[in-house]
N, C-alpha and C positions, 0 to 999 in steps of 0.2 A: 093811752100815753106809753110811749117809748121807756123801756127799762135799760138807762144807760149803762150801767154796770154790767148786766147781761149781754147788751151788744157790744160792748167794749172786749168783754172775755170771748165772745164768739169771733170777733175779729181776731184777737190773739191765736186763738185756735186755727184759724182759715191761715194766719201767717205761719204759724207751727207747720202745718201740713204743706204749704208751698214751699217753704225752705226746707223742710225734711224731705219732702217728696224729691225735691231737685238731687237731693244724695242719693235717694234710692234709684231713680231711673237711669238706665244706662250702666249702671254698675257692673262689671264683668262677674261672671260667676265667682271666679277666685277671690274677689274683694270680701265676699261674705265670712271668710274662714281666715283672711289672712291677719297675721300676727305682726301689727304694724308696731315697730319700734318697740317690741317687748311690752303690748299693751296688756292689761290684766282682763281686758274683754275685746273678743273679735267683733267686728262690725256687726255679725248677726246677734251675738249677745247684746250690743248695744240697742238694736232695734227692738229685739223682744223686751228688753227692758222700758224702752219708751211706750211699747204697748201696754205694758203691765202699769206704766204710769197712768196712761188713758184710761185704762180701765179702773183704777183707783180713783181718779178724778171723777168718773161716772158714779162709782160706788159712793164717794163721799158726797157728791151732789144729791144722789137720790136718797140716802140715809142708809145705806147698807155697811158702808164703812168697812170694806175688806180689802186687805191687800193680798194678791198672789204674786210669787215668784215662779214665773212660769220657765220651763225648760224650752229653749229656742226649737222651733219647727225649721223648716228650709227657707232659704231665704225668699222665695216666691210666697210662701205661706205666710211668714212674718211680715212681708210688705202688704198683702193683702188684709192681714189682721190690722195693721196700722191703720189704714183707712177704712175699716170697720169699725176700731174702736174711736176713731175720731169721729164718725158719723153719729155712732151711738151717743156720744157724750154732747155732741153739738145739737142733736134732736132734742136731748133732755132740756139743755140750757134755753132752746128755742122756745121750748113748750111752756105752758102756763103753770106748771107744777112747781110748788115750793121746793126752794134749794134748802138741804139739810146742812150746808156749810156755806159760807160767805164766798161772795166773789174774790173777794180779796185772797181768803185762805186758800180757794182753788188755784188761784194765779201763784200766789207765793210758793206752793208746794208742789203738786204734780205738774202744773202747766210750765212754771218758770224751768223746772228740773228737766223735763222733755224739751225745753227750748235749747238748753244748754247741752244736751245730748245730739241735738241736730247740728249743733255747730262742730261737736266732738266728731260725728260721721264726716262732716265736710272735710275736716282736718286729716281723720284718717283716709279719705281718698287721696288727698294731696300727697301723702306721705306713701301712700301704695303706688303713686305713679300715675293715678286715673282720678285727675283733680276735676271739680265741677266748675263750670265758667263762672267766673266773678259776674255779678249784677249789681247794678243800682236797685235795690229794692223798695227804695223810696217811690219809685216810678212803676213798679210790679202790679198787674192787676189782680189785688189780693180782694175777696168779697166775703164777708161773713156766710156761711152757710156752705161755702165751696170747699169742702173737705173731703173730697175724693181723688182717685188719680187723675182725673182730667183737669188739669190747670191751664189757665191761660199762658200762652206762650210769653215768653220773656220779653219786655219792652226795651230794656237797655243793658246788653250784657257787654262785657268788656274782657 
């Protein structure tokens, strides 16, 4: 029998990866360190924080319950870490292992926070003069389990 809550959480994670991945791809090297409108965090710091959130989500789901406030690496290493952290969390959710934290708590804490930061990164790209292309995400080909850098091409950009 399908686990509707886990399936929806996995789709939510795939949506995060699709949207956040769009902000990571094609970003010029100088974007990572840009101080957009005096923001407290650079885009590199935001991506590192999203990665910490995904690591925390995994730790909450698996019962480790551990937060790590990491020091950002390079832009390429943090982008790679994003996909690796999403895959590790998705693999756990997809497994039969029991969750040590409810799906609702995982969503309302680390996952929702990461989604918010994906929007923040998109806004930072626009403010830095390197905006992503708008898209009708309702038409996007987002599939639970597709959490790596290889995403389906956009179906309806504007």
